[in-house]
C-alpha positions in Angstrom: 4.1 14.8 -13.3 2.1 14.5 -10.1 4.1 17.2 -8.3 5.7 20.5 -9.1 7.4 23.4 -7.2 4.1 24.6 -5.8 2.9 21.1 -4.6 2.1 20.7 -0.9 1.9 17.1 0.0 1.1 15.1 3.2 1.7 11.5 3.9 0.1 9.7 6.9 2.2 6.9 8.2 5.2 8.8 6.8 7.8 7.1 9.0 6.8 3.5 8.0 8.5 1.4 5.3 6.4 2.8 2.5 6.4 6.3 3.9 10.3 6.5 4.1 10.6 5.2 0.5 8.0 7.7 -0.7 9.8 10.6 1.0 13.1 9.6 -0.4 11.7 9.3 -4.0 9.8 12.6 -3.7 12.9 14.4 -2.7 14.9 12.7 -5.5 12.4 13.4 -8.3 10.9 16.7 -7.1 13.6 18.3 -4.9 12.0 21.7 -5.4 8.5 20.6 -4.0 7.1 23.4 -1.8 6.2 21.3 1.2 6.2 17.6 2.2 4.5 16.9 5.5 5.4 13.6 7.3 2.5 12.7 9.6 2.9 9.9 12.0 2.6 9.1 15.7 6.0 7.5 16.5 8.3 10.3 17.9 11.4 8.1 17.8 10.9 7.3 14.1 10.3 10.9 13.3 13.4 11.9 15.2 15.4 9.3 13.2 14.1 10.6 9.9 14.9 14.2 10.9 18.5 13.1 11.4 18.5 11.8 7.9 16.8 15.0 6.5 18.0 17.9 8.6 16.1 21.1 8.2 19.1 23.1 7.0 19.3 20.9 3.8 15.6 20.0 3.5 13.6 23.0 4.4 10.6 21.7 2.4 10.0 18.9 5.0 7.6 19.2 7.9 7.3 16.7 10.7 3.9 16.4 12.3 3.4 14.1 15.3 -0.2 13.0 15.2 -2.5 10.0 15.0 -5.2 9.5 12.3 -7.6 8.8 15.2 -7.4 12.5 16.0 -9.4 14.5 13.4 -8.6 17.9 14.8 -4.8 17.2 14.6 -5.3 16.0 11.0 -7.2 19.2 10.1 -4.3 21.3 11.5 -1.7 19.3 9.6 -3.7 19.6 6.4 -3.8 23.4 6.3 -2.7 24.4 2.8 -2.1 20.8 1.6 -3.2 19.8 -1.9 -2.3 16.1 -2.0 -2.6 13.4 0.6 -1.2 9.8 0.5 -2.8 7.8 3.3 -0.3 5.0 4.3 -1.0 4.9 8.1 -2.5 1.6 9.3 -2.2 -1.2 11.8 -1.2 -4.2 9.7 -0.3 -7.4 11.5 -2.9 -10.1 10.9 -2.5 -12.0 14.3 -2.5 -8.7 16.2 -5.8 -7.8 14.6 -7.4 -11.1 15.6 -6.4 -10.4 19.2 -7.0 -6.7 19.3 -9.9 -6.0 16.9 -11.1 -2.7 18.2 -7.7 -1.2 17.9 -7.6 -2.0 14.3 -11.1 -0.7 13.8 -10.2 2.6 15.5 -7.1 3.1 13.3 -8.0 1.5 10.0 -11.7 2.3 9.7 -12.4 5.3 11.9 -9.0 6.8 11.2 -9.7 6.5 7.4 -13.0 8.4 7.9 -11.1 11.0 9.8 -8.7 11.4 6.9 -11.6 11.7 4.4 -13.5 14.3 6.4 -10.3 16.3 7.2 -9.4 16.3 3.5 -12.9 17.6 2.5 -12.6 20.3 5.2 -9.2 21.4 4.0 -10.1 21.4 0.3 -7.4 18.9 -0.6 -7.4 18.1 -4.3 -6.0 14.6 -4.6 -6.3 11.8 -2.0 -4.8 8.4 -2.5 -5.2 5.6 0.1 -3.0 2.5 0.2 -4.8 -0.8 0.6 -3.7 -4.5 0.7 -4.5 -7.8 -1.1 -6.1 -9.0 2.2 -9.0 -6.6 1.6 -10.2 -8.7 -1.3 -12.7 -11.2 0.0 -11.3 -10.9 3.5 -11.2 -13.7 6.0 -9.3 -11.8 8.8 -10.1 -8.6 10.6 -7.1 -6.7 9.2 -8.4 -7.4 5.7 -12.0 -6.5 6.7 -10.9 -3.1 8.2 -8.9 -2.3 5.0 -12.0 -3.2 2.9 -14.0 -0.8 5.0 -11.3 1.9 4.5 -11.3 1.2 0.7 -15.2 1.7 0.6 -14.9 4.9 2.6 -12.3 6.5 0.2 -14.2 5.4 -2.9 -17.5 6.7 -1.5 -15.9 10.0 -0.5 -16.3 10.9 -4.2 -20.1 10.9 -3.7 -20.0 13.6 -0.9 -17.4 16.0 -2.3 -20.0 18.3 -3.6 -18.5 21.1 -5.8 -15.0 20.6 -4.4 -12.2 19.8 -6.9 -11.0 16.6 -5.2 -10.5 13.0 -6.3 -10.3 10.1 -4.0 -8.7 6.8 -5.2 -7.2 3.6 -3.7 -4.2 1.5 -4.6 -4.3 -2.1 -3.6 -1.1 -4.3 -3.8 0.5 -7.4 -2.4 3.3 -8.0 0.1 6.0 -5.4 -0.1 9.4 -7.0 -0.3 11.4 -6.3 2.8 8.8 -4.3 4.7 8.6 -4.5 8.4 7.0 -7.7 9.7 7.0 -9.4 6.2 8.2 -12.9 5.6 11.6 -12.1 4.0 13.1 -10.1 7.0 11.6 -12.8 9.2 13.3 -15.6 7.3 16.6 -13.7 7.0 16.7 -13.4 10.8 15.6 -17.1 11.5 18.1 -18.4 9.0 20.8 -17.4 11.4 19.6 -20.1 13.7 19.2 -22.8 11.0 15.4 -23.1 11.1 12.8 -21.5 8.7 9.2 -22.2 9.9 7.0 -22.7 6.9 3.3 -22.2 7.6 2.0 -24.3 4.6 4.0 -25.6 1.6 1.2 -24.6 -0.8 1.1 -21.0 0.3 1.7 -18.2 -2.3 1.8 -14.4 -2.1 2.0 -11.5 -4.5 5.3 -9.5 -4.4 6.0 -5.9 -5.0 9.1 -3.8 -4.2 8.9 -0.5 -2.3 10.2 1.3 -5.3 7.5 -0.2 -7.6 4.8 0.7 -5.0 6.0 4.3 -4.9 6.2 4.5 -8.7 2.5 3.2 -8.9 1.4 5.9 -6.4 3.0 8.6 -8.5 1.3 7.2 -11.6 -2.1 7.0 -9.9 -1.9 10.5 -8.5 -1.3 11.8 -12.0 -3.8 9.6 -13.9 -6.7 8.8 -11.5 -10.1 10.1 -12.3 -11.4 9.5 -8.8 -13.3 6.5 -7.6 -11.0 3.8 -8.9 -9.3 1.0 -7.0 -6.0 0.3 -8.8 -4.2 -3.0 -8.7 -0.7 -3.6 -10.2 0.2 -6.5 -12.4 2.9 -8.2 -10.2 4.5 -11.6 -9.8 3.8 -14.2 -7.2 6.1 -16.4 -5.1 5.8 -19.7 -3.3 6.7 -19.6 0.3 8.7 -22.7 -0.1 10.8 -20.9 -2.8 11.4 -18.0 -0.5 12.7 -20.4 2.2 14.9 -22.2 -0.4 16.2 -18.9 -1.6 17.2 -17.7 1.9 18.1 -20.9 3.7 18.7 -23.9 1.4 20.6 -25.7 4.2 18.1 -24.7 6.9 15.5 -27.0 8.5 12.0 -26.1 7.3 9.4 -27.4 9.7 5.7 -27.0 8.7 3.9 -25.1 11.4 0.4 -24.6 10.0 -1.3 -21.3 9.0 -1.9 -18.6 11.6 -5.3 -17.3 12.5 -6.8 -15.3 9.7 -4.3 -16.3 7.0 -5.1 -17.6 3.5 -3.2 -20.1 1.4 -3.5 -17.7 -1.6 -4.2 -14.1 -1.8 -6.6 -12.4 -4.1 -6.5 -8.7 -5.4 -9.5 -9.0 -7.8 -12.3 -11.4 -7.1 -14.5 -12.9 -9.8 -17.4 -10.7 -8.4 -15.2 -7.6 -9.2 -14.7 -8.7 -12.8 -17.9 -7.0 -14.0 -16.5 -3.5 -13.2 -12.7 -4.1 -13.7 -10.8 -2.6 -16.6 -7.3 -3.4 -17.9 -5.0 -0.3 -18.1 -1.8 -2.1 -19.3 0.5 -2.2 -16.3 -2.5 -2.0 -13.9 -6.1 -3.0 -13.4 -8.7 -0.7 -12.1 -11.9 -1.7 -10.3 -14.4 1.0 -11.0 -17.7 2.0 -9.2 -20.6 0.2 -10.7 -22.6 3.4 -11.4 -20.8 4.1 -14.7 -19.6 7.6 -13.6 -15.9 6.9 -13.8 -16.3 4.8 -17.1 -17.8 8.0 -18.6 -14.9 10.1 -17.3 -12.5 7.8 -19.1 -14.4 8.1 -22.3 -14.5 11.9 -22.0 -10.7 11.8 -21.6 -10.3 9.8 -24.8 -9.5 6.5 -23.0 -11.6 3.5 -24.0 -12.0 1.2 -21.0 -10.9 -2.3 -21.8 -13.0 -4.6 -19.6 -11.5 -7.9 -18.2 -13.3 -11.1 -19.1 -16.4 -11.9 -17.1 -15.5 -14.1 -14.1 -11.8 -12.9 -14.2 -10.0 -13.2 -10.9 -6.5 -12.1 -9.9 -5.1 -14.7 -7.4 -1.6 -15.2 -6.2 -1.9 -19.0 -6.7 -3.2 -18.9 -10.3 -1.1 -15.9 -11.3 0.8 -16.7 -14.6 4.0 -15.1 -13.3 6.0 -16.7 -10.5 9.4 -15.6 -9.2 12.1 -18.3 -9.3 14.5 -19.0 -6.4 17.3 -17.2 -8.3 15.1 -14.2 -9.0 14.1 -14.0 -5.4 17.8 -14.0 -4.3 18.6 -11.2 -6.8 15.6 -9.2 -5.5 16.6 -9.6 -1.9 20.1 -8.3 -2.7 18.5 -5.4 -4.6 15.8 -4.4 -2.2 16.5 -5.8 1.2 20.2 -6.6 1.9 23.0 -6.1 -0.7 25.3 -8.4 1.2 22.7 -11.3 1.4 24.1 -14.8 0.9 22.0 -18.0 1.2 22.6 -20.0 4.4 
């Protein structure tokens, strides 16, 4: 188990879509956890979460207002913490193209602040969340998250004698998360029009609960230095539109600045250092250090074929229209009915 009654955990971006799901699942699975710190900069979202988890019933929760851009505030929040999940980020692709320095300040410099504050606080486990857009990025958001990934992986090189492991989780679009296509289509369907960017577009899909379960698994099993990728299905944007609004108009609007037709999570260039762990892939540093740690733990790394790439368009598993509808009811809106 990644946590026990003495665990002290902090999550950055703790009031976001992932953060709220993570908090809920931690309290469900590890209700006797010593401390769970919710670190974010939005006071309204923090207040709303406090109403859901009042102190009289959840004394293990701490709510820290703060920004990952503020290293001193991070250091204070991290006092006594042994595990950090870094979920804070600016994430909207068009906003990144228009406001690049803001994304750099949060996603890159903020990531470095988290790394340095964790080293100062003697945190033992650090896991950063990434995105499929960080693989061979063509937009600024993806580029900033690739930089963030590199910072967290490289942090293992500067930890010295500290007992700390830094790892990264990279996954696709989270079903129902704020700003994603399914909530967008659900709202647009009320007006009878679903704007489709490109009929060939595909994306990976993961539910919040699957993302949280993966984070738990990685915190328990990571050696430090890996970038983990889940094996998840893809969907076609046209199938999402058909699942939500079969009777709606579906005009083609063209892709937005910085968008790809298909997303990658592992590029062919990564294949030389990628191993297959069953439910997940792991991209390892090329120096062989982590491979040796696996061997010492009795785990024989299973390399993927040379030239292997993990792409949402060539993924062997695609969700059908009916599967999408069932998942929307399960993870987004239990009362959902196609329009």
